[in-house]
C-alpha positions in Angstrom: -122.6 -158.1 89.4 -123.7 -156.1 92.4 -126.5 -153.6 91.7 -125.4 -150.0 92.0 -126.6 -148.2 95.1 -128.9 -145.3 94.5 -128.4 -142.3 96.8 -131.3 -140.1 97.6 -130.7 -136.5 96.8 -130.5 -134.2 99.8 -132.7 -131.2 100.2 -131.0 -127.8 100.3 -132.4 -124.4 101.1 -130.9 -122.6 98.1 -131.3 -123.7 94.5 -133.0 -126.9 95.6 -131.9 -129.7 93.3 -134.3 -132.1 91.8 -133.9 -134.4 88.9 -135.7 -132.9 86.0 -138.8 -135.0 85.0 -139.7 -135.9 81.5 -142.5 -133.6 80.2 -146.0 -135.1 80.2 -146.9 -133.9 76.7 -143.8 -135.6 75.2 -144.7 -138.8 77.0 -148.2 -138.6 75.5 -146.8 -138.3 72.0 -144.7 -141.4 72.5 -147.6 -143.4 73.9 -149.7 -142.6 70.9 -146.8 -143.4 68.5 -146.1 -146.6 70.4 -149.8 -147.6 70.0 -149.7 -147.1 66.3 -146.5 -149.1 66.0 -147.9 -151.9 68.1 -151.0 -152.0 65.9 -148.8 -153.8 63.3 -149.5 -157.1 65.1 -153.2 -156.5 65.2 -154.0 -155.1 61.7 -154.0 -157.6 58.8 -151.4 -157.0 56.1 -152.6 -155.9 52.7 -153.7 -158.6 50.3 -150.4 -158.2 48.4 -148.4 -159.0 51.5 -150.6 -161.9 52.8 -148.8 -165.2 53.2 -149.6 -167.6 50.4 -150.7 -171.1 51.1 -147.7 -173.1 52.2 -146.6 -175.7 49.6 -143.4 -177.4 49.0 -142.4 -175.1 46.2 -144.1 -171.9 47.4 -143.2 -171.8 51.2 -142.8 -168.1 51.8 -139.7 -166.7 53.5 -138.8 -163.0 54.1 -135.7 -162.1 52.1 -133.4 -159.1 52.3 -130.9 -159.7 49.5 -129.2 -156.6 48.0 -128.7 -156.1 44.2 -125.4 -157.4 43.0 -123.6 -159.9 40.6 -126.1 -162.5 39.5 -124.0 -165.5 40.5 -123.5 -164.4 44.1 -127.0 -163.1 44.5 -128.6 -166.3 43.1 -126.5 -168.5 45.4 -127.3 -166.4 48.4 -131.0 -166.8 47.6 -130.6 -170.6 47.2 -128.8 -170.8 50.5 -131.5 -168.9 52.4 -134.3 -170.8 50.6 -132.7 -174.1 51.4 -132.7 -175.4 47.7 -130.1 -176.7 45.4 -129.2 -174.4 42.4 -126.8 -175.3 39.6 -125.6 -173.4 36.6 -122.6 -172.9 34.4 -120.6 -170.0 35.8 -120.0 -168.6 32.3 -123.8 -168.3 31.9 -123.9 -165.8 34.8 -120.8 -163.8 33.9 -121.4 -160.1 33.6 -125.0 -160.4 34.6 -126.6 -158.6 37.5 -129.6 -159.2 39.7 -131.9 -156.5 41.2 -131.9 -158.4 44.5 -134.9 -159.5 46.6 -136.7 -157.9 49.5 -139.9 -159.2 51.1 -141.8 -162.5 51.4 -141.5 -164.9 48.5 -141.9 -168.5 47.6 -139.0 -170.4 46.0 -140.1 -170.1 42.4 -141.4 -166.5 42.5 -138.3 -165.6 44.4 -136.1 -167.1 41.7 -138.0 -165.3 39.0 -137.5 -162.0 40.8 -133.8 -162.6 41.4 -133.4 -163.4 37.7 -135.5 -160.5 36.4 -134.0 -158.8 33.4 -131.0 -161.2 33.2 -132.2 -163.3 30.3 -132.0 -166.4 32.4 -134.7 -168.6 33.9 -134.8 -171.4 36.5 -136.2 -174.8 35.6 -137.0 -177.6 38.1 -135.1 -180.8 37.9 -134.5 -183.7 40.3 -133.0 -182.4 43.5 -133.4 -178.7 42.9 -133.2 -176.0 40.1 -131.0 -175.3 37.2 -130.4 -172.0 35.4 -130.6 -171.7 31.6 -131.0 -169.0 29.0 -134.7 -168.0 28.7 -136.5 -170.0 26.0 -139.5 -168.4 24.1 -142.4 -170.7 23.4 -142.8 -172.0 19.8 -144.7 -169.6 17.7 -144.2 -166.8 20.2 -143.1 -163.4 18.9 -139.9 -162.0 20.3 -140.6 -158.6 21.9 -138.1 -155.8 22.5 -136.1 -156.4 25.6 -137.5 -155.0 28.8 -135.0 -153.1 30.9 -135.4 -153.9 34.6 -133.9 -151.3 37.0 -134.0 -150.8 40.7 -132.4 -148.2 42.9 -130.7 -150.4 45.4 -129.4 -147.6 47.5 -130.7 -144.2 48.6 -129.5 -141.5 51.0 -132.0 -142.4 53.7 -131.9 -146.2 53.5 -129.3 -148.8 54.5 -126.6 -149.2 51.7 -126.5 -152.5 49.9 -123.8 -154.6 51.5 -120.8 -152.6 52.8 -120.7 -150.0 50.0 -122.8 -146.9 49.9 -123.5 -145.4 46.5 -125.7 -142.5 47.6 -125.8 -140.1 50.6 -127.3 -136.9 52.0 -125.4 -136.2 55.1 -122.8 -133.9 53.3 -125.4 -132.2 51.1 -128.9 -132.7 52.6 -129.9 -133.9 49.2 -130.0 -137.5 47.8 -126.9 -137.4 45.6 -124.4 -140.0 44.3 -121.4 -140.4 46.6 -119.1 -139.7 43.7 -120.7 -136.3 43.3 -120.0 -135.3 46.9 -117.0 -132.9 47.4 -116.1 -134.2 50.9 -115.2 -137.6 52.2 -118.1 -139.5 53.9 -117.8 -142.9 55.7 -121.0 -144.9 55.9 -121.8 -147.8 58.3 -124.9 -149.7 57.1 -127.1 -152.4 58.6 -125.1 -155.3 57.1 -121.9 -154.1 58.8 -123.8 -153.5 62.0 -125.1 -157.0 61.9 -121.9 -158.7 60.8 -119.8 -157.0 63.4 -122.4 -157.2 66.2 -122.1 -153.5 66.7 -123.7 -152.1 69.8 -122.2 -148.6 70.1 -120.9 -145.7 68.0 -117.4 -146.5 69.1 -117.7 -150.0 67.7 -119.3 -148.8 64.5 -116.5 -146.4 63.4 -113.5 -148.5 64.3 -113.1 -149.7 60.7 -113.4 -146.2 59.1 -110.5 -144.1 58.0 -109.9 -140.8 59.8 -112.2 -141.6 62.7 -110.9 -142.6 66.2 -113.3 -143.8 68.9 -112.1 -143.9 72.5 -111.1 -147.4 73.4 -112.7 -147.6 76.8 -116.0 -147.1 78.6 -119.6 -146.8 77.5 -120.5 -143.4 78.7 -121.0 -141.3 75.6 -120.6 -141.3 71.8 -117.8 -138.8 71.5 -115.3 -139.6 68.7 -112.3 -137.9 67.1 -112.5 -137.0 63.4 -109.4 -135.7 61.6 -107.8 -135.0 65.0 -110.6 -133.0 66.5 -113.1 -134.2 69.1 -116.8 -133.7 68.0 -118.1 -133.2 71.6 -121.9 -132.6 71.8 -122.0 -130.4 68.7 -121.1 -133.2 66.3 -124.0 -135.7 66.9 -127.0 -135.5 64.6 -130.0 -137.7 64.0 -131.9 -137.5 60.7 -130.0 -134.4 59.8 -130.9 -132.5 63.0 -128.7 -131.8 66.0 -129.3 -134.4 68.7 -128.4 -132.5 72.0 -126.2 -130.0 73.7 -124.9 -132.2 76.5 -122.9 -135.2 75.1 -123.6 -137.2 78.3 -127.4 -137.0 77.9 -128.0 -140.0 75.7 -126.4 -142.5 73.4 -127.2 -143.7 69.8 -128.5 -147.3 69.5 -127.1 -148.8 66.3 -129.9 -151.4 66.1 -132.3 -148.6 65.5 -130.5 -147.2 62.5 -130.6 -147.5 58.7 -127.1 -146.2 58.5 -124.5 -144.0 60.3 -122.7 -141.4 58.2 -119.5 -139.7 59.2 -118.8 -136.4 57.4 -115.1 -135.7 57.4 -114.1 -132.0 57.8 -116.1 -128.8 58.4 -119.9 -129.2 58.0 -121.1 -125.8 59.3 -122.3 -124.8 55.8 -125.3 -127.0 56.1 -125.6 -127.6 59.9 -124.4 -124.4 61.6 -122.2 -124.5 64.7 -120.2 -127.7 64.7 -116.7 -128.9 65.5 -114.4 -128.4 62.5 -113.5 -132.1 62.5 -116.8 -133.2 61.1 -120.1 -134.7 62.3 -121.9 -138.0 62.8 -125.4 -138.3 61.3 -127.5 -141.3 62.4 -130.4 -142.2 60.1 -133.4 -143.8 61.9 -135.0 -147.0 60.7 -138.2 -146.1 58.8 -141.3 -148.0 57.8 -141.5 -149.8 54.4 -144.2 -151.6 52.5 -142.8 -155.1 52.5 -143.4 -157.3 55.5 -140.7 -157.4 58.2 -140.7 -159.8 61.1 -137.5 -160.2 63.0 -136.7 -161.2 66.6 -133.3 -161.9 68.0 -131.5 -162.9 71.2 -127.8 -162.4 72.1 -125.7 -163.6 75.1 -122.1 -163.1 75.7 -119.2 -162.0 77.9 -119.8 -160.0 81.2 -123.2 -161.6 81.7 -124.6 -160.0 78.5 -128.2 -160.8 77.7 -130.1 -159.0 74.9 -133.3 -159.4 73.0 -134.4 -157.4 69.9 -137.4 -157.2 67.7 -138.0 -155.3 64.4 -141.5 -155.6 63.1 -143.2 -153.7 60.3 -145.0 -153.5 57.0 -148.1 -152.1 55.3 -151.1 -152.0 57.6 -153.9 -151.3 55.1 -155.1 -152.9 51.9 -153.9 -149.9 49.8 -150.4 -150.4 51.1 -149.9 -146.7 51.6 -149.9 -146.7 55.4 -146.8 -148.5 56.9 -145.6 -149.0 60.4 -142.6 -150.2 62.2 -141.6 -151.0 65.8 -138.0 -151.5 66.8 -137.3 -152.7 70.3 -134.1 -153.7 72.2 -133.6 -154.7 75.8 -130.1 -155.4 77.2 -128.8 -156.3 80.6 -125.0 -156.5 80.7 -121.9 -155.8 82.7 -118.5 -154.8 81.5 -114.9 -155.6 82.2 -114.9 -153.0 84.9 -116.3 -153.6 88.4 -119.8 -152.3 89.1 -120.1 -150.7 85.6 -123.2 -151.8 83.7 -124.2 -151.4 80.1 -128.0 -151.8 80.4 -130.4 -150.4 77.8 -134.1 -150.3 77.0 -134.9 -148.9 73.5 -138.4 -148.6 72.0 -138.9 -146.8 68.6 -142.3 -146.8 66.9 -142.7 -145.3 63.5 -145.6 -144.7 61.1 -145.6 -143.5 57.4 -148.4 -142.4 55.2 -147.8 -142.0 51.5 -150.2 -139.9 49.4 -150.1 -139.0 45.7 -147.6 -136.2 46.2 -146.9 -136.3 50.0 -145.1 -138.5 52.4 -145.4 -138.1 56.2 -143.3 -140.2 58.7 -143.9 -140.0 62.4 -140.9 -141.1 64.6 -140.8 -141.5 68.3 -138.2 -143.0 70.7 -137.9 -144.0 74.3 -134.5 -144.9 75.7 -133.2 -145.7 79.1 -129.5 -146.4 79.9 -128.0 -147.6 83.2 -124.3 -147.2 82.9 -121.4 -145.3 84.4 -118.2 -143.4 83.8 -114.6 -144.6 83.6 -111.8 -142.4 85.1 -108.1 -143.1 84.4 -106.9 -145.3 87.2 -104.4 -147.9 86.0 -100.7 -147.6 86.8 -97.8 -149.6 88.0 -97.0 -149.0 91.7 -94.0 -150.1 93.8 -96.4 -152.7 95.3 -97.5 -154.1 91.9 -99.9 -153.1 89.1 -103.4 -151.8 89.7 -106.1 -154.4 89.5 -107.3 -154.5 85.9 -111.0 -154.4 86.6 -110.8 -151.5 89.1 -113.5 -148.8 88.9 -112.8 -145.5 90.7 -116.5 -145.1 91.3 -117.0 -148.4 93.1 -120.5 -149.7 93.7 -121.8 -146.2 94.2 -121.2 -144.9 90.7 -123.9 -144.8 88.0 -125.3 -142.8 85.1 -129.1 -143.2 84.8 -130.1 -141.7 81.5 -133.7 -141.4 80.2 -134.8 -139.7 77.0 -137.9 -139.4 75.0 -138.2 -137.9 71.6 -141.0 -137.4 69.1 -141.0 -135.8 65.7 -141.9 -136.0 62.0 -140.4 -136.0 58.5 -142.6 -134.5 55.8 -141.9 -134.5 52.0 -144.2 -133.0 49.4 -143.6 -133.1 45.6 -144.8 -130.0 43.7 -143.9 -131.4 40.3 -141.5 -129.9 37.8 -138.6 -131.1 39.9 -139.6 -129.2 43.0 -140.1 -130.7 46.5 -140.4 -129.5 50.0 -139.1 -131.3 53.1 -140.0 -130.2 56.7 -138.5 -132.1 59.6 -139.0 -131.6 63.4 -138.0 -133.3 66.6 -138.5 -132.6 70.3 -136.3 -134.3 72.9 -136.6 -134.4 76.6 -133.9 -136.1 78.6 -132.5 -136.5 82.1 -129.2 -138.0 83.4 -128.8 -138.7 87.1 -125.1 -139.1 87.7 -123.3 -140.2 90.8 -119.6 -140.5 90.4 -116.1 -140.1 91.8 -113.2 -138.5 90.1 -109.4 -139.3 90.2 -107.6 -136.5 92.1 -104.1 -137.9 92.1 -101.8 -140.4 93.7 -101.6 -140.6 97.5 -98.3 -140.2 99.4 -98.1 -144.0 99.9 -97.6 -144.5 96.1 -100.4 -147.0 95.9 -103.7 -145.2 96.7 -105.8 -142.7 94.8 -107.4 -139.7 96.3 -110.9 -139.1 95.0 -113.6 -136.4 94.7 -117.3 -137.4 94.9 -120.2 -135.6 93.3 -123.9 -136.0 92.4 -125.1 -134.5 89.1 -128.8 -134.4 88.2 -128.9 -133.0 84.7 -131.8 -132.3 82.4 -132.2 -131.1 78.8 -135.1 -130.1 76.5 -134.3 -129.6 72.8 -136.4 -128.6 69.9 -135.0 -128.6 66.4 -136.6 -128.1 63.0 -135.3 -128.0 59.4 -137.2 -126.9 56.3 -135.8 -127.4 52.8 -137.0 -126.5 49.3 -135.2 -128.6 46.7 -135.4 -128.0 42.9 -134.0 -129.6 39.8 -133.8 -127.5 36.7 -131.6 -126.7 33.7 -129.9 -123.5 32.5 -128.3 -124.1 29.1 -126.0 -127.0 29.4 -126.0 -126.9 33.2 -128.2 -129.2 35.3 -129.0 -127.9 38.8 -129.9 -129.7 41.9 -130.5 -126.9 44.4 -131.6 -126.6 48.0 -132.6 -123.6 50.0 -133.1 -124.2 53.7 -134.0 -122.7 57.1 -133.2 -124.5 60.4 -133.8 -123.6 64.0 -132.3 -125.2 67.1 -133.2 -124.5 70.7 -131.9 -126.2 73.8 -132.3 -125.7 77.6 -129.8 -127.4 79.8 -130.0 -127.6 83.6 -126.6 -128.8 84.8 -125.9 -129.3 88.5 -123.2 -130.5 90.9 -123.8 -131.6 94.5 -120.5 -131.7 96.4 -119.9 -133.8 99.6 -119.0 -132.1 102.9 -117.2 -135.1 104.3 -113.9 -136.6 103.3 -113.9 -139.4 100.6 -111.8 -142.4 101.5 -108.8 -143.0 99.2 -108.9 -146.2 97.0 -106.1 -148.7 97.1 -105.2 -149.5 93.5 -103.7 -152.9 94.2 -106.2 -154.3 96.6 -109.2 -152.0 96.3 -111.7 -151.8 99.1 -114.7 -149.5 98.3 -115.8 -147.4 101.3 -119.0 -145.5 100.6 -119.0 -141.8 101.4 -122.0 -140.2 103.1 -123.9 -139.1 100.0 -126.6 -137.5 102.2 -124.1 -135.0 103.5 -123.9 -132.9 100.4 -124.9 -129.5 99.1 -125.6 -127.8 95.8 -122.3 -126.2 94.9 -122.7 -125.6 91.2 -125.6 -125.0 88.9 -125.5 -123.9 85.2 -128.6 -122.9 83.3 -127.8 -122.7 79.6 -130.1 -121.7 76.8 -128.8 -122.1 73.3 -130.5 -121.0 70.1 -129.4 -121.1 66.5 -131.2 -119.9 63.4 -129.6 -120.6 60.1 -130.3 -119.9 56.4 -128.4 -121.9 53.8 -128.3 -122.5 50.0 -126.5 -125.1 48.0 -126.3 -125.6 44.3 -125.0 -128.9 42.7 -124.3 -127.9 39.1 -123.6 -130.6 36.6 -122.1 -129.6 33.2 -122.8 -132.3 30.7 -121.9 -135.8 32.1 -118.4 -135.0 33.4 -118.1 -131.9 35.6 -119.9 -131.2 38.9 -119.5 -127.8 40.7 -120.9 -127.7 44.2 -121.4 -124.2 45.8 -122.9 -123.6 49.2 -123.2 -120.8 51.7 -124.9 -120.2 55.1 -125.6 -117.5 57.5 -126.1 -118.3 61.2 -127.2 -116.4 64.3 -126.3 -118.3 67.4 -127.3 -117.1 70.9 -125.9 -118.3 74.2 -127.6 -117.3 77.5 -125.9 -119.0 80.4 -126.0 -118.4 84.2 -123.5 -120.2 86.4 -124.0 -120.1 90.2 -121.4 -121.5 92.5 -120.5 -121.6 96.2 -117.8 -123.3 98.3 -119.7 -124.2 101.4 -123.4 -125.1 102.2 -123.9 -121.6 103.8 -121.4 -119.7 101.8 -122.2 -116.8 99.4 -123.4 -117.6 95.9 -121.2 -116.3 93.1 -122.9 -115.8 89.8 -121.4 -115.5 86.3 -123.5 -114.7 83.2 -123.0 -114.9 79.5 -125.5 -113.5 77.1 -124.2 -113.1 73.6 -125.2 -113.6 70.0 -122.7 -114.6 67.3 -123.3 -114.2 63.6 -121.3 -116.2 61.2 -121.1 -117.0 57.5 -119.7 -120.3 56.3 -119.2 -121.7 52.9 -118.1 -124.6 50.7 -116.9 -124.8 47.1 -116.1 -128.1 45.4 -115.2 -129.3 41.9 -115.5 -132.9 40.8 -114.6 -134.6 37.5 -116.5 -137.8 36.6 -114.4 -139.9 34.3 -116.1 -142.7 32.1 -114.1 -145.4 33.9 -115.5 -144.5 37.3 -112.6 -142.3 38.5 -113.8 -139.1 40.3 -111.1 -136.7 41.5 -112.3 -133.6 43.4 -111.1 -130.5 45.2 -113.0 -128.6 47.9 -112.6 -125.8 50.4 -115.0 -125.4 53.4 -115.2 -123.4 56.6 -116.7 -123.9 60.1 -117.5 -122.1 63.4 -118.1 -123.4 66.9 -119.2 -121.1 69.8 -118.1 -122.0 73.3 -120.1 -124.7 75.1 -123.3 -123.4 76.7 -122.0 -124.0 80.2 -118.8 -122.0 79.7 -119.0 -118.6 81.4 -115.3 -117.9 81.8 -114.0 -114.7 80.2 -110.7 -113.6 78.8 -108.2 -111.2 80.5 -110.3 -108.2 79.4 -113.5 -109.7 80.9 -115.0 -110.5 77.5 -116.7 -113.7 76.6 -114.9 -116.0 74.3 -115.4 -115.8 70.6 -116.4 -118.9 68.5 -113.6 -121.1 67.3 -113.2 -121.2 63.5 -112.1 -123.8 61.1 -111.1 -124.0 57.4 -110.1 -127.0 55.3 -108.8 -127.7 51.8 -109.3 -131.3 50.6 -108.0 -133.0 47.5 -109.4 -136.5 46.9 -110.3 -139.1 44.4 -112.9 -141.9 44.3 -112.9 -144.9 42.0 -116.1 -146.9 41.4 -115.8 -148.9 38.2 -119.0 -149.3 36.2 -120.8 -152.6 36.9 -118.5 -153.2 39.9 -119.8 -153.6 43.5 -116.8 -152.0 45.2 -115.3 -148.5 45.5 -112.2 -147.0 46.8 -111.3 -143.4 47.9 -108.3 -141.4 48.9 -108.1 -137.9 50.3 -105.4 -135.5 51.6 -106.4 -132.4 53.6 -105.2 -129.4 55.5 -107.5 -128.5 58.4 -106.9 -125.6 60.7 -108.8 -124.5 63.9 -108.2 -120.9 65.0 -109.3 -118.8 68.0 -108.1 -121.6 70.2 -107.7 -120.7 73.9 -104.1 -120.4 75.3 -102.9 -118.8 78.5 -102.6 -115.0 78.4 -99.1 -113.4 78.4 -100.6 -110.5 80.3 -102.2 -112.5 83.1 -101.7 -116.3 83.1 -104.8 -116.7 85.2 -106.8 -116.0 82.1 -106.8 -117.3 78.5 -106.7 -115.5 75.3 -107.7 -116.8 71.8 -104.5 -116.7 69.9 -103.9 -120.4 69.7 -104.1 -122.6 66.6 -104.1 -126.3 65.9 -103.6 -128.0 62.5 -104.4 -131.4 61.2 -102.9 -132.7 57.9 -103.5 -136.2 56.8 -104.1 -138.9 54.3 -107.2 -141.2 54.3 -107.6 -144.3 52.2 -110.8 -146.4 52.3 -112.3 -149.1 50.2 -115.4 -151.3 50.6 -117.7 -153.6 48.7 -117.9 -157.0 47.1 -114.9 -158.5 45.3 -116.7 -161.5 43.8 -116.5 -165.1 44.7 -118.4 -164.5 47.9 -115.8 -162.1 49.3 -116.7 -158.7 50.8 -114.2 -156.2 52.3 -113.8 -153.0 54.3 -110.2 -151.5 54.3 -108.9 -148.3 55.7 -105.7 -146.5 56.4 -105.1 -143.1 58.1 -102.0 -141.0 58.4 -102.6 -138.0 60.7 -100.3 -135.2 61.5 -102.2 -133.3 64.2 -100.1 -130.5 65.9 -100.4 -127.4 68.0 -99.1 -124.7 65.7 -99.6 -121.6 67.8 -99.6 -121.3 71.6 -98.4 -118.9 74.3 -96.9 -122.0 76.0 -93.6 -122.4 74.1 -93.3 -126.1 75.0 -96.7 -126.9 73.3 -95.8 -125.5 69.9 -95.1 -128.2 67.4 -96.2 -131.1 69.6 -98.4 -133.9 68.6 -102.0 -133.6 69.9 -103.2 -136.0 72.5 -104.9 -139.3 71.6 -104.2 -138.8 67.9 -101.9 -141.6 66.5 -100.1 -140.9 63.4 -100.9 -144.2 61.8 -104.1 -146.4 61.9 -105.0 -149.2 59.6 -107.8 -151.8 59.5 -109.0 -154.6 57.3 -112.3 -156.5 57.6 -113.1 -159.3 55.2 -116.1 -161.6 54.9 -116.5 -164.8 52.9 -120.0 -166.2 52.1 -120.5 -169.7 50.7 -124.1 -171.1 50.6 -125.4 -170.7 54.2 -122.1 -170.1 55.9 -120.4 -166.7 56.5 -116.9 -166.2 58.0 -115.4 -162.9 58.8 -112.1 -161.6 60.3 -110.8 -158.2 61.0 -107.5 -156.7 62.0 -107.1 -153.2 63.5 -103.7 -151.5 64.1 -103.3 -148.3 66.1 -99.9 -146.6 66.6 -98.8 -145.3 69.9 -99.7 -141.6 70.7 -99.4 -139.1 73.5 -102.1 -139.6 76.0 -102.2 -136.0 77.2 -101.1 -132.5 76.2 -97.5 -131.5 76.4 -96.3 -130.9 80.0 -94.0 -128.0 81.2 -91.6 -130.6 82.6 -91.2 -134.3 82.6 -92.3 -136.9 79.9 -95.8 -137.0 78.5 -97.5 -140.4 79.1 -98.2 -142.3 75.9 -101.0 -144.6 74.9 -99.9 -148.0 73.8 -99.7 -149.0 70.1 -101.5 -152.2 69.5 -103.0 -154.6 66.9 -106.3 -156.4 67.6 -108.1 -159.2 65.8 -111.9 -159.6 65.5 -113.7 -162.6 64.1 -117.2 -163.7 63.1 -119.0 -166.8 62.0 -122.6 -167.1 60.9 -124.9 -169.9 59.6 -128.3 -169.6 57.9 -130.5 -172.4 59.2 -133.8 -171.9 57.4 -135.4 -168.7 58.9 -132.7 -168.7 61.6 -129.4 -166.9 61.4 -126.9 -168.1 64.1 -123.9 -166.0 64.7 -120.7 -165.8 66.8 -118.6 -162.6 67.2 -115.4 -162.2 69.1 -113.8 -158.8 69.6 -110.1 -158.7 70.5 -109.8 -162.4 69.7 -106.4 -162.9 71.4 -107.3 -160.8 74.5 -104.5 -158.3 73.8 -104.0 -156.0 76.8 -103.2 -152.3 76.0 -103.2 -149.0 77.8 -105.1 -146.0 76.6 -106.3 -142.5 77.9 -103.0 -142.1 79.8 -103.4 -138.7 81.5 -101.3 -136.7 83.9 -103.6 -136.2 87.0 -103.4 -133.8 89.8 -100.0 -134.0 91.6 -98.2 -135.0 88.4 -98.8 -138.8 88.5 -100.0 -140.4 85.3 -102.9 -142.9 85.1 -104.2 -145.0 82.2 -107.2 -147.1 81.3 -107.0 -150.7 80.1 -108.6 -150.9 76.6 -111.4 -153.4 75.7 -110.7 -157.0 76.6 -111.9 -160.0 74.6 -115.7 -159.8 74.1 -117.7 -162.9 72.9 -121.2 -162.5 71.6 -123.5 -165.4 70.5 -126.6 -164.5 68.7 -129.7 -166.0 67.0 -132.1 -164.1 64.7 -135.4 -165.4 63.5 -137.2 -163.9 60.4 -140.7 -164.9 59.7 
């Protein structure tokens, strides 16, 4: 793959552009945190975590086996330990194991896996055999000891494919069955099994969530028919950024990725009504973790990873972790890379009542932007790998962030959490845009631009949580105050000279003169949000849960937009300085049946001010008001007691109002009288089915329409890129050391663009794709093979009507093969 050409930015006399540099004090924070994380390798582990003398029976291996049915858990342990284990299946029936995490020898590991089960392992020729525990002669039988373990929490990876607890929809650690909104969770096991390397890959087996099936530019997804844009991305419960192109989320650095379906403003403030994504960062833990991995694959993919951590003092109350990823890779498109460097050190100190975690992250991405380009011409189809940008296009992203998570227990059920993060990022963009089909019917006219963007973000969230009783009611209540501040410097340098058109059938890339450019646009946007919220989760006895929440926000936008048409032309300036106050709320009622059935009903609202770089006004010269959303959701979850699977179903009516539509007084301006509506059904199930089988299943029916518009031809039309039907099924089978997985994803055809005043609307293809996985545990090594789009199905997506009326599409992801090896020691 040819390396992209880096163009030097020209100097200009007015509004001189320079790529914003990362602030020195933030870099200092990261260096210190990285030093603490790297100290893991130099500081001896506590005596409890030291490796025992290596013997045939007590050779220590690091295990990460979740709780589950005793039979499957014990067999997984035996497979990873490399020993033979035999038992009568009837002996293990209806028994469970607490699982196993950390370094263990064979016999102590077996004892831990069998803890509380009433069974024991005895050595015999060739391996071990399970039997009912036998008390020594003369021994007095004691009362049984109940062994329990919380295998899942809101801020750790779920056990297997099924999450039982969460906090993204409540900001409190609560059971999923007691949450009055649907939440999809992607944990570490799914990330590993499916070789997930992006948010788009992570959510493709979740109901109600649609990633874009092309490119690697950003993490934007559609939830319940509404794009999340930059306002829908959160990390550790705090908003990540204002500009969605500034950085991407690295899945290898996550404990879990939660998708909240429907409005979430009641706890987070300004957000898209469709929902939000909350990424939970990997955190230190006491047990020793040593993992390194390599991956190679299609498009010259080469990747190395490391995840190292554990206790760093004898007391075991200081823990560190260092997560690292380095990837060099191309893509199916010419000159488009997917390179990444990710370094995330973390340090945790645990006191008697206080827990402090320091988190830092450095990430650099070298990638690009895909513009719709594919079409059938009278001279043949476009070349499949064509890239509008050619060798000149690139996005160079660099972000650094540092922050902390503090939790203090006061006793009597009261605790305080205070979280903070500072992010400093830059994105140097050099790209070309599709500007329509040439007169010859086979060439594309293009527009070239350079965009050096920078953003600085500070966000903090303070919560006081209490648990108390009033009569028969048990309360879990949270009162919080959060603050968000972002400064975005967004620029466009336009070229003076003409950009050569691109032949779609036989592309020849002719570089423009990037030096002959001038600063034509600059937006300086400052966003602030201050919110106060309260939520009370009230449980009446053991069966009814009432969830009530309310929030008041004050959101301020201060934007200046300077623009000019020529290098020496006059500068036109538009300004917006406004403050919006909003109240949002949620009410939900849940019934918890003894058999694991949990029906619920909820109503929730949202608000979303205009993007910070938007300075346009309506026909009266007034800035645009925030868009508003409201949703009613009726659902049910089913998680049978003692089972390791759960299923959910939800129907909803979601409406977004204050949507912009052309004014009837003056079509040059918009007015906010439009409305869009999403109605749908979401079915989802996940977990272990027994016999070594695990599954993730999802189905979505989505009726997303424009319900009010001043353009008569828009009313009643299906919204772009929102298929009515989507279904997926992922299954995995484990037997001893072997794992086999296969997935099927079906997406129905959908309009690629909004309704047009005349002529047909281009449609994205409907398609069915197959993914596959095979893995084998060879001692401390895990060898894996993943294939996305196994049969290399070709399909068209993002079919847009471009300038001049011609439609262009993008070819979706081709077959992608990834071969990996992970070593744990």
